[in-house]
VOVEXKE-113572 format. One line per field, with one value per atom (N, C-alpha, C, O, CB): x, y, z; residue in one letter; atom name. Coordinates in steps of 0.2 Angstrom, whole numbers. Atoms other than C-alpha are relative to their C-alpha. Glycine has a CB too. Example, Ala and Ser with C-alpha at 12.3 -4.5 7.8 and 13.67 -1.06 7.14 Angstrom:
BEGIN
east = [4, 62, 4, 9, -5, -4, 68, -4, -1, 2]
north = [-6, -22, 6, 5, 0, -6, -5, 5, 11, 2]
up = [0, 39, 0, 3, 6, -1, 36, 3, 4, -7]
aa = [A, A, A, A, A, S, S, S, S, S]
at = [N, CA, C, O, CB, N, CA, C, O, CB]
***
This chain:
BEGIN
east = [1, -136, -4, -9, 7, 5, -144, -7, -12, 3, 7, -159, -3, -9, 1, 3, -161, -3, -8, 5, 1, -161, -7, -11, 5, 6, -175, -6, -11, 1, 6, -186, -1, -7, 2, 2, -184, -3, -8, 7, 3, -188, -8, -12, 4, 6, -203, -5, -11, 0, 4, -210, -1, -7, 4, 1, -207, -5, -9, 6, 4, -216, -8, -12, 2, 7, -232, -2, -8, 0, 2, -232, -7, -11, 5, 6, -246, -6, -12, 0, 5, -257, -2, -8, 1, 1, -255, -5, -9, 6, 4, -263, -6, -10, 5, 6, -277, -6, -6, 0, 6, -294, -4, -4, -4, 4, -307, -5, -6, -4, 5, -318, -6, -6, 4, 6, -336, -4, -2, 1, 5, -352, 1, -1, -7, -1, -348, 6, 7, 0, -6, -332, -1, 4, 5, 1, -340, 0, -1, -6, -1, -337, -7, -7, 4, 7, -356, -5, -3, -2, 5, -372, -1, -2, -6, 1, -374, -7, -7, 6, 6, -391, -4, -6, -4, 4, -401, 4, 1, -2, -4, -387, 1, 0, 7, 0, -385, -6, -7, 3, 7, -404, -1, -4, -5, 1, -404, 4, 2, 2, -5, -389, -2, 0, 7, 2, -397, -8, -10, 2, 8, -416, -1, 3, -3, 2, -425, -2, -2, -5, 3, -432, 5, 3, -6, -5, -415, -1, -3, 7, 0, -416, 6, 11, -2, -6, -405, 1, -4, -1, -1, -398, 7, 12, -1, -6, -385, 4, 1, -2, -4, -371, -2, -4, 8, 2, -375, -7, -9, 1, 7, -393, -1, 4, -4, 1, -401, -5, -10, -3, 4, -409, -1, 1, 4, 1, -416, 1, 2, -8, -1, -412, -7, -11, 5, -5, -415, 1, -4, -2, -1, -407, 3, 7, 4, -3, -404, 0, -5, -3, 0, -398, 6, 10, 1, -6, -387, 2, -1, -3, -3, -376, 4, 9, 4, -4, -370, 6, 6, -4, -6, -352, 3, 1, 5, -4, -340, 7, 9, -2, -7, -322, 2, -2, 4, -1, -314, 0, -3, 6, 0, -311, -7, -8, 5, 6, -329, -5, -11, -3, 5, -337, -2, -7, 3, 2, -337, -1, -6, -6, 1, -335, 1, 5, 6, 0, -338, 7, 9, -5, -6, -321, 5, 2, -1, -5, -305, -1, -1, 7, 0, -306, 6, 12, 0, -6, -295, 5, 11, -3, -5, -287, 0, -6, -2, 0, -282, -2, 1, 7, 2, -291, 5, 9, -6, -4, -281, -3, -9, 1, 2, -281, -5, -4, 6, 4, -295, -6, -10, 3, 5, -307, -6, -5, 2, 6, -324, -2, 0, -6, 2, -331, -7, -10, 5, 7, -348, -1, 2, -5, 2, -357, -8, -11, 3, 8, -375, 0, 4, -3, 2, -382, -5, -10, -2, 6, -393, -3, 0, 3, 3, -406, 2, 5, -8, -1, -404, -2, -8, -2, 2, -405, -6, -7, 5, 6, -421, 2, -2, -4, -3, -410, 7, 10, -3, -7, -392, 2, -2, 3, -2, -383, 5, 7, -6, -5, -373, -4, -10, 2, 3, -377, 5, 11, -3, -5, -369, -1, -6, -1, 0, -364, 3, 9, 5, -2, -362, 0, -4, -5, -1, -356, 0, 2, 7, 0, -358, 7, 8, -5, -7, -340, 5, 3, 0, -5, -324, 1, 1, 7, -1, -322, 2, 1, -6, -1, -317, -6, -9, 7, 6, -330, 3, 6, -5, -1, -329, -6, -11, 4, 6, -342, 1, 6, -3, -1, -344, -7, -12, 1, 5, -355, 2, 8, -3, -2, -355, 7, 11, 0, -7, -340, 6, 11, 1, -5, -330, 0, -5, 0, 0, -324, 0, 4, 7, 1, -330, 4, 5, -7, -4, -319, -5, -10, 6, 4, -327, 1, 6, 1, 0, -332, 3, 7, -7, -2, -329, -1, -4, -4, 0, -326, 0, 3, 6, -1, -329, -1, -5, -6, 1, -327, 2, 6, 4, -2, -325, -1, -5, -4, 1, -323, -4, -6, 7, 4, -334, -6, -8, 5, 7, -350, -4, -4, 0, 4, -363, -4, -8, -4, 4, -370, 3, 1, -6, -3, -359, 7, 10, -4, -7, -341, 3, 8, 3, -2, -339, -6, -11, 6, 5, -349, 4, 9, -5, -4, -343, -5, -10, 4, 4, -351, 3, 9, -1, -2, -351, -5, -11, -1, 4, -358, -2, 2, 4, 3, -370, -3, -7, -4, 4, -377, -7, -7, 4, 7, -395, 0, -4, -5, 0, -390, 2, 3, 6, -1, -388, 8, 12, -1, -7, -372, 1, -4, 1, -2, -363, 4, 8, 4, -4, -357, 4, 0, -4, -4, -343, 3, 6, 6, -3, -337, 5, 4, -6, -6, -320, 3, 3, 4, -4, -309, -4, -1, 4, 4, -323, 3, 5, -7, -2, -318, -5, -3, 3, 6, -335, -3, -2, -5, 4, -346, -6, -10, -1, 6, -360, 2, 5, -6, -1, -361, -6, -10, 6, 6, -375, 3, 8, -3, -2, -375, -6, -12, 3, 5, -385, 2, 7, -3, -1, -386, -6, -12, 0, 5, -395, 2, 7, -2, -1, -397, 4, 2, -6, -4, -384, -4, -8, 7, 3, -390, 3, 1, -1]
north = [-2, 425, 6, 6, 2, -6, 442, -2, 1, 5, 2, 433, -3, -2, -5, 4, 422, 5, 5, -5, -5, 438, 3, 5, 5, -3, 446, -4, -2, 2, 5, 430, 0, 0, -7, 1, 429, 6, 6, -1, -6, 447, 1, 3, 6, 0, 446, -5, -3, -2, 4, 431, 2, 2, -7, -3, 439, 6, 7, 2, -6, 455, -2, 2, 5, 2, 445, -5, -7, -4, 5, 434, 2, -2, 0, -2, 445, -2, -4, 7, 2, 441, -8, -10, 1, 7, 422, -1, -5, -4, 0, 425, 4, 3, 2, -4, 436, -4, -10, 5, 4, 430, 1, 7, 2, -2, 428, 6, 7, -7, -6, 443, -1, -3, 6, 0, 443, -6, -11, -1, 5, 433, -7, -12, 3, 7, 420, -4, -9, 2, 4, 415, -5, -8, 5, 5, 405, -7, -8, 2, 7, 386, -3, -8, -4, 3, 383, 6, 11, -5, -5, 393, 3, -1, -2, -3, 406, 4, 8, 4, -4, 413, 0, 6, -2, 1, 407, 3, 7, -7, -3, 412, 8, 11, -3, -7, 429, 4, 9, 2, -3, 432, 0, 5, -4, 0, 427, 6, 9, -7, -5, 439, 7, 11, -1, -7, 454, 1, 7, 1, -1, 451, 5, 6, -7, -5, 465, -3, 1, 4, 3, 453, -4, -8, -4, 4, 447, 2, 8, 2, -1, 446, 3, 1, -7, -3, 458, -4, -4, 8, 4, 448, 1, 2, -8, -1, 449, -6, -12, 3, 6, 437, -4, -1, 2, 4, 422, -3, -7, 3, 2, 420, -6, -9, 6, 7, 404, 1, 5, -5, -1, 403, -8, -12, 4, 6, 389, 0, 6, -2, 0, 384, -1, -4, -6, -4, 391, 7, 9, 1, -6, 407, 5, 4, -1, -6, 424, 6, 8, 2, -5, 437, 5, 4, -4, -5, 452, -1, 1, 8, 2, 447, 6, 8, -6, -6, 461, -3, -8, 3, 2, 458, 4, 10, -1, -4, 463, -1, -5, -3, 1, 465, -7, -9, 5, 7, 447, -1, -6, -2, 2, 449, 1, -2, 6, -1, 454, -5, -5, 7, 4, 441, -6, -9, -2, 6, 427, -6, -10, 1, 6, 414, -7, -7, 0, 6, 396, -4, -7, -5, 3, 391, 5, 9, -7, -5, 400, -2, -7, -1, 1, 403, -4, -4, 7, 4, 391, 5, 3, -4, -5, 407, 6, 8, 2, -6, 420, 6, 8, 1, -6, 436, 6, 6, 3, -6, 452, 5, 5, 2, -6, 467, 4, 5, 4, -5, 479, -4, 0, 4, 4, 465, -2, 0, -6, 1, 459, -7, -11, 4, 7, 442, -1, 4, -4, 1, 434, -7, -11, 5, 7, 418, -1, 3, -5, 2, 410, -7, -11, 2, 7, 394, -1, 3, -1, 2, 384, -6, -11, -1, 6, 371, -5, -3, 1, 6, 354, 2, 4, -6, -1, 355, -5, -10, -1, 5, 347, -7, -12, 3, 6, 333, 0, 6, -3, 0, 328, 1, -1, -7, -1, 333, 6, 9, 0, -6, 347, 6, 7, -1, -7, 365, 5, 4, 1, -5, 381, 6, 7, 3, -6, 396, 5, 4, -2, -5, 411, 7, 8, 1, -7, 429, 5, 4, 0, -6, 446, 3, 6, 5, -3, 451, -5, -10, 7, 4, 443, -1, 4, 2, 2, 434, -7, -11, 2, 7, 417, -3, 0, -1, 4, 404, -6, -10, -2, 6, 391, -4, 0, 1, 4, 377, -5, -9, -3, 4, 368, -4, -2, 4, 4, 353, -6, -9, -3, 6, 339, 1, -3, -6, -1, 348, 0, 1, -4, 0, 347, 5, 8, -7, -5, 359, -4, -8, 4, 4, 353, 3, 9, 1, -2, 354, 1, -2, -5, -1, 362, -6, -8, 7, 4, 351, 3, 0, -3, -5, 365, 7, 9, -2, -7, 383, 4, 1, 3, -4, 396, 7, 9, -2, -7, 415, 4, 1, 2, -4, 429, 8, 9, -1, -7, 448, 3, 0, 4, -4, 461, -4, -4, 1, 3, 451, 3, 1, -8, -4, 463, -5, -9, 4, 4, 455, -7, -9, -2, 7, 439, 0, 3, -6, 0, 437, -8, -9, 4, 7, 418, -4, -2, 0, 5, 402, -6, -8, -1, 6, 386, -5, -4, 2, 6, 369, -4, -6, -4, 4, 359, -6, -6, 3, 6, 341, 0, -1, -6, 0, 342, -6, -9, 6, 6, 328, 4, 10, -4, -2, 330, 2, 0, -5, -3, 340, 7, 10, -4, -7, 358, 1, -3, 3, -2, 367, 8, 11, -1, -7, 384, 2, -1, 1, -4, 396, 5, 10, 2, -6, 407, 4, 1, -3, -5, 422, 4, 6, 5, -5, 431, 3, 1, -5, -3, 442, 5, 7, -5, -4, 453, 7, 9, 0, -7, 471, 5, 11, 2, -4, 478, -3, -9, 2, 3, 476, -3, -5, 6, 5, 467, -3, 0, 4, 3, 455, -4, -7, -5, 5, 446, -7, -8, 3, 7, 428, -4, -2, -2, 4, 414, -7, -9, 1, 7, 396, -4, -3, -2, 4, 385, -7, -8, 5, 6, 368, 0, 5, -5, -1, 365, -4, -9, -3, 4, 359, -6, -10, 5]
up = [-7, -64, 0, 5, 3, 0, -68, -2, 1, -5, 2, -76, 6, 7, -6, -6, -60, 5, 8, 3, -5, -49, -3, 2, 0, 2, -60, 1, 3, -8, -1, -60, 7, 9, -3, -7, -41, 3, 6, 4, -2, -39, -2, 1, -2, 3, -50, 4, 5, -8, -4, -40, 7, 9, 0, -6, -24, 0, 5, 3, 0, -29, -2, 0, -6, 1, -34, 5, 5, -7, -6, -18, 3, 4, 5, -3, -10, -4, -2, 1, 4, -25, 1, 0, -7, -2, -21, 6, 6, 0, -6, -4, 0, 5, 6, 1, -10, 0, -3, -6, -1, -5, -7, -10, 6, 6, -19, 1, 7, -1, 0, -23, -4, -10, -2, 3, -27, 2, 4, -8, -2, -23, -4, -1, -1, 4, -37, 2, -1, -7, -2, -29, 6, 8, 2, -5, -15, -3, -8, 4, 3, -16, -1, -5, 5, 1, -15, 0, 2, 5, 0, -18, 7, 12, -3, -6, -4, 0, 5, 2, 1, -9, 7, 9, -6, -6, 6, 7, 11, 2, -6, 19, -1, 4, 0, 1, 11, 1, 4, -7, -1, 11, 8, 10, -3, -7, 30, 3, 8, 3, -3, 34, -1, 2, -2, 2, 26, 1, -1, -8, -1, 30, 5, 10, 2, -5, 39, 7, 12, -3, -6, 52, 4, 8, -1, -4, 60, 7, 9, -2, -8, 79, 2, 1, 3, -3, 88, 7, 11, 1, -6, 102, 4, 0, -1, -4, 116, 0, 0, 7, -1, 118, 6, 11, 1, -5, 128, 0, 3, 7, 1, 123, -4, -7, -4, 4, 116, -5, -5, 5, 6, 99, -3, 0, -6, 4, 88, -7, -10, 1, 8, 70, -3, -1, -1, 3, 58, 4, 7, -7, -3, 65, -4, -8, 6, 4, 58, 5, 8, -6, -6, 71, -1, -5, 6, -1, 74, 7, 12, -2, -6, 88, 3, -1, 0, -3, 100, 3, 7, 5, -2, 103, 6, 7, -6, -6, 118, -1, -5, 7, 0, 120, 3, 8, 4, -2, 123, 7, 10, -3, -7, 141, 4, 9, 4, -3, 144, -3, -1, -1, 4, 132, 4, 2, -7, -4, 144, -4, -3, 5, 5, 130, 4, 9, -5, -3, 136, 0, 4, -2, 2, 129, -3, -7, -4, 4, 124, -7, -10, 3, 8, 105, -2, 1, -3, 3, 95, -3, -3, -6, 2, 87, 5, 6, -8, -5, 99, -3, -8, 3, 3, 96, 0, 5, 3, 0, 91, 4, 6, -7, -4, 102, -4, -10, 2, 3, 98, -4, -7, -5, 3, 92, 5, 11, -4, -4, 98, 0, -5, -2, 0, 103, 3, 7, 4, -3, 108, -1, -5, -2, 2, 108, 1, 4, 5, 0, 106, 2, -1, -6, -1, 113, -5, -6, 8, 4, 102, 2, 5, -7, -1, 105, -5, -10, 0, 5, 97, -7, -7, 3, 7, 78, -1, 2, -5, 1, 71, -2, 0, -6, 1, 65, -1, -2, -6, 1, 65, -8, -12, 2, 7, 49, -1, 4, -4, 2, 40, 1, -2, -7, -1, 45, -2, -1, 7, 2, 39, 6, 8, -7, -5, 51, -5, -7, 6, 5, 40, 4, 8, -6, -3, 45, -5, -11, 4, 5, 37, -1, -6, 3, 1, 40, 3, 6, 4, -2, 45, 7, 11, -3, -7, 61, 1, -4, 5, -1, 69, 3, 7, 4, -3, 72, 3, 0, -6, -4, 85, 1, 4, 7, -1, 86, 6, 5, -7, -5, 102, 1, 1, 7, -1, 105, 4, 3, -7, -5, 119, 3, 4, -4, -3, 127, -4, -2, 6, 5, 111, -5, -6, -3, 6, 98, -6, -7, 1, 7, 81, -5, -5, -2, 6, 66, -6, -7, -2, 5, 51, -6, -7, -3, 6, 36, -6, -10, -1, 5, 24, 1, 6, -7, -1, 23, -7, -12, 4, 6, 10, 2, 6, -5, -2, 10, -6, -11, 6, 5, -2, 2, 7, -6, -1, -1, -5, -10, 0, 5, -10, -2, -8, -6, 1, -8, 5, 11, 0, -4, 0, 5, 2, -3, -5, 16, 3, 8, -3, -3, 18, -1, -7, -4, 0, 21, 0, -4, 5, 0, 25, 3, 6, 5, -2, 28, 1, -3, -6, -2, 37, 1, 4, 6, -1, 36, 6, 7, -6, -5, 52, 0, -2, 7, -1, 55, 8, 12, -2, -7, 71, 1, -3, 0, -2, 81, 2, 2, 6, -2, 88, 7, 11, -1, -6, 103, 0, -5, 4, 0, 109, -2, -1, 7, 2, 103, 2, 3, -7, -1, 105, -6, -8, 7, 5, 92, 3, 6, -7, -2, 97, -6, -10, 5, 5, 87, 4, 9, -3, -3, 90, -6, -11, 5, 5, 81, -5, -10, -4, 4, 74, 1, 6, 2, 0, 70, 2, 4, -7, -2, 74, 6, 8, -5, -6, 90, -1, 4, 5, 2, 81, -7, -11, 0, 6, 67, -1, 3, 1, 2, 57, 0, -3, -7, 0, 59, -2, 0, 8, 2, 51, 1, -1, -7, -1, 56, -3, -1, 8, 4, 43, -2, -2, -6, 3, 37, -7, -11, -1, 6, 23, -5, -4, 1, 5, 6, -2, -6, -6]
aa = [M, M, M, M, M, H, H, H, H, H, A, A, A, A, A, R, R, R, R, R, L, L, L, L, L, I, I, I, I, I, V, V, V, V, V, A, A, A, A, A, L, L, L, L, L, A, A, A, A, A, L, L, L, L, L, L, L, L, L, L, S, S, S, S, S, S, S, S, S, S, A, A, A, A, A, P, P, P, P, P, A, A, A, A, A, W, W, W, W, W, A, A, A, A, A, A, A, A, A, A, E, E, E, E, E, P, P, P, P, P, S, S, S, S, S, G, G, G, G, G, C, C, C, C, C, D, D, D, D, D, K, K, K, K, K, F, F, F, F, F, K, K, K, K, K, W, W, W, W, W, P, P, P, P, P, I, I, I, I, I, D, D, D, D, D, K, K, K, K, K, E, E, E, E, E, R, R, R, R, R, A, A, A, A, A, A, A, A, A, A, L, L, L, L, L, T, T, T, T, T, S, S, S, S, S, Q, Q, Q, Q, Q, D, D, D, D, D, R, R, R, R, R, L, L, L, L, L, K, K, K, K, K, T, T, T, T, T, A, A, A, A, A, S, S, S, S, S, G, G, G, G, G, N, N, N, N, N, E, E, E, E, E, L, L, L, L, L, A, A, A, A, A, I, I, I, I, I, P, P, P, P, P, A, A, A, A, A, K, K, K, K, K, A, A, A, A, A, V, V, V, V, V, L, L, L, L, L, E, E, E, E, E, L, L, L, L, L, R, R, R, R, R, I, I, I, I, I, P, P, P, P, P, T, T, T, T, T, E, E, E, E, E, A, A, A, A, A, K, K, K, K, K, L, L, L, L, L, P, P, P, P, P, R, R, R, R, R, A, A, A, A, A, P, P, P, P, P, E, E, E, E, E, R, R, R, R, R, K, K, K, K, K, P, P, P, P, P, K, K, K, K, K, D, D, D, D, D, G, G, G, G, G, T, T, T, T, T, F, F, F, F, F, A, A, A, A, A, G, G, G, G, G, F, F, F, F, F, L, L, L, L, L, R, R, R, R, R, F, F, F, F, F, K, K, K, K, K, A, A, A, A, A, P, P, P, P, P, P, P, P, P, P, K, K, K, K, K, A, A, A, A, A, G, G, G, G, G, A, A, A, A, A, Y, Y, Y, Y, Y, T, T, T, T, T, V, V, V, V, V, S, S, S, S, S, L, L, L, L, L, S, S, S, S, S, S, S, S, S, S, G, G, G, G, G, A, A, A, A, A, W, W, W, W, W, I, I, I, I, I, D, D, D, D, D, M, M, M, M, M, L, L, L, L, L, Q, Q, Q, Q, Q, D, D, D, D, D, G, G, G, G, G, E, E, E, E, E, Q, Q, Q, Q, Q, L, L, L, L, L, K, K, K, K, K, P, P, P, P, P, M, M, M, M, M, E, E, E, E, E, F, F, F, F, F, S, S, S, S, S, G, G, G, G, G, A, A, A, A, A, T, T, T, T, T, D, D, D, D, D, C, C, C, C, C, E, E, E, E, E, G, G, G, G, G, I, I, I, I, I, R, R, R, R, R, K, K, K, K, K, T, T, T, T, T, V, V, V, V, V, K, K, K, K, K, F, F, F, F, F, D, D, D, D, D, L, L, L, L, L, S, S, S, S, S, A, A, A, A, A, G, G, G, G, G, P, P, P, P, P, F, F, F, F, F, V, V, V, V, V, V, V, V, V, V, Q, Q, Q, Q, Q, I, I, I, I, I, S, S, S, S, S, G, G, G, G, G, A, A, A, A, A, T, T, T, T, T, E, E, E, E, E, N, N, N, N, N, N, N, N, N, N, I, I, I, I, I, S, S, S, S, S, L, L, L, L, L, A, A, A, A, A, V, V, V, V, V, L, L, L, L, L, P, P, P, P, P, A, A, A, A, A, D, D, D, D, D]
at = [N, CA, C, O, CB, N, CA, C, O, CB, N, CA, C, O, CB, N, CA, C, O, CB, N, CA, C, O, CB, N, CA, C, O, CB, N, CA, C, O, CB, N, CA, C, O, CB, N, CA, C, O, CB, N, CA, C, O, CB, N, CA, C, O, CB, N, CA, C, O, CB, N, CA, C, O, CB, N, CA, C, O, CB, N, CA, C, O, CB, N, CA, C, O, CB, N, CA, C, O, CB, N, CA, C, O, CB, N, CA, C, O, CB, N, CA, C, O, CB, N, CA, C, O, CB, N, CA, C, O, CB, N, CA, C, O, CB, N, CA, C, O, CB, N, CA, C, O, CB, N, CA, C, O, CB, N, CA, C, O, CB, N, CA, C, O, CB, N, CA, C, O, CB, N, CA, C, O, CB, N, CA, C, O, CB, N, CA, C, O, CB, N, CA, C, O, CB, N, CA, C, O, CB, N, CA, C, O, CB, N, CA, C, O, CB, N, CA, C, O, CB, N, CA, C, O, CB, N, CA, C, O, CB, N, CA, C, O, CB, N, CA, C, O, CB, N, CA, C, O, CB, N, CA, C, O, CB, N, CA, C, O, CB, N, CA, C, O, CB, N, CA, C, O, CB, N, CA, C, O, CB, N, CA, C, O, CB, N, CA, C, O, CB, N, CA, C, O, CB, N, CA, C, O, CB, N, CA, C, O, CB, N, CA, C, O, CB, N, CA, C, O, CB, N, CA, C, O, CB, N, CA, C, O, CB, N, CA, C, O, CB, N, CA, C, O, CB, N, CA, C, O, CB, N, CA, C, O, CB, N, CA, C, O, CB, N, CA, C, O, CB, N, CA, C, O, CB, N, CA, C, O, CB, N, CA, C, O, CB, N, CA, C, O, CB, N, CA, C, O, CB, N, CA, C, O, CB, N, CA, C, O, CB, N, CA, C, O, CB, N, CA, C, O, CB, N, CA, C, O, CB, N, CA, C, O, CB, N, CA, C, O, CB, N, CA, C, O, CB, N, CA, C, O, CB, N, CA, C, O, CB, N, CA, C, O, CB, N, CA, C, O, CB, N, CA, C, O, CB, N, CA, C, O, CB, N, CA, C, O, CB, N, CA, C, O, CB, N, CA, C, O, CB, N, CA, C, O, CB, N, CA, C, O, CB, N, CA, C, O, CB, N, CA, C, O, CB, N, CA, C, O, CB, N, CA, C, O, CB, N, CA, C, O, CB, N, CA, C, O, CB, N, CA, C, O, CB, N, CA, C, O, CB, N, CA, C, O, CB, N, CA, C, O, CB, N, CA, C, O, CB, N, CA, C, O, CB, N, CA, C, O, CB, N, CA, C, O, CB, N, CA, C, O, CB, N, CA, C, O, CB, N, CA, C, O, CB, N, CA, C, O, CB, N, CA, C, O, CB, N, CA, C, O, CB, N, CA, C, O, CB, N, CA, C, O, CB, N, CA, C, O, CB, N, CA, C, O, CB, N, CA, C, O, CB, N, CA, C, O, CB, N, CA, C, O, CB, N, CA, C, O, CB, N, CA, C, O, CB, N, CA, C, O, CB, N, CA, C, O, CB, N, CA, C, O, CB, N, CA, C, O, CB, N, CA, C, O, CB, N, CA, C, O, CB, N, CA, C, O, CB, N, CA, C, O, CB, N, CA, C, O, CB, N, CA, C, O, CB, N, CA, C, O, CB, N, CA, C, O, CB, N, CA, C, O, CB, N, CA, C, O, CB, N, CA, C, O, CB, N, CA, C, O, CB, N, CA, C, O, CB, N, CA, C, O, CB, N, CA, C, O, CB, N, CA, C, O, CB, N, CA, C, O, CB, N, CA, C, O, CB, N, CA, C, O, CB, N, CA, C, O, CB, N, CA, C, O, CB, N, CA, C, O, CB, N, CA, C, O, CB, N, CA, C, O, CB, N, CA, C, O, CB, N, CA, C, O, CB, N, CA, C, O, CB, N, CA, C, O, CB, N, CA, C, O, CB, N, CA, C, O, CB, N, CA, C, O, CB, N, CA, C, O, CB, N, CA, C, O, CB, N, CA, C, O, CB, N, CA, C, O, CB, N, CA, C, O, CB, N, CA, C, O, CB, N, CA, C, O, CB, N, CA, C, O, CB, N, CA, C, O, CB, N, CA, C, O, CB, N, CA, C, O, CB, N, CA, C, O, CB, N, CA, C, O, CB, N, CA, C, O, CB, N, CA, C, O, CB]
***
C-alpha cells in the first residue's frame, strides 16, 4: 500500500512535465526557416486590424482589446481578459492549396473563408525559438479569406501567411 502511494505521488508530481510544450527551434514538426525569416525581417508591413493584404504576407499587426477589435466572427476560443485581438483580410491566394499562418508569439488563429471557419490541417509550435512561436497549415480555396488573431498578450504581433512546402 505504501509503495502504491509513493508511485502515485511521483506520477502526480511529474504531470506538468507531460503537458510542457516543446522548447527550441528544432522542435517544430516541419522546417520553419522561411516562416521565421518572414516574421523577423526588417521589411514587415506595419498594419492596422481590418486591412487587406496579398500572399505572401509578412506584417506586424496592431491589435486591440477584443471588444474594440470588431472581428468578423466570434473567435472559436474565447479570449481571456487582458488579451488583444485583430484581423486581416486577404485577397485570393495565387492558387488553391496549403498555406501556413505563423505567429511570433502565442495567440489563437481563426481562418475564415467563404463564410466558414476552416479547420487546420496541422499545427506546430515551440517555445524558446526567437521570432516564431507557432505555425498552422490551412487548405485554402482560390478565394479571399480572413485571418483572425485573438488571445495575444501584447498589442501587436508579427504574422506571416506563406505557401506551405
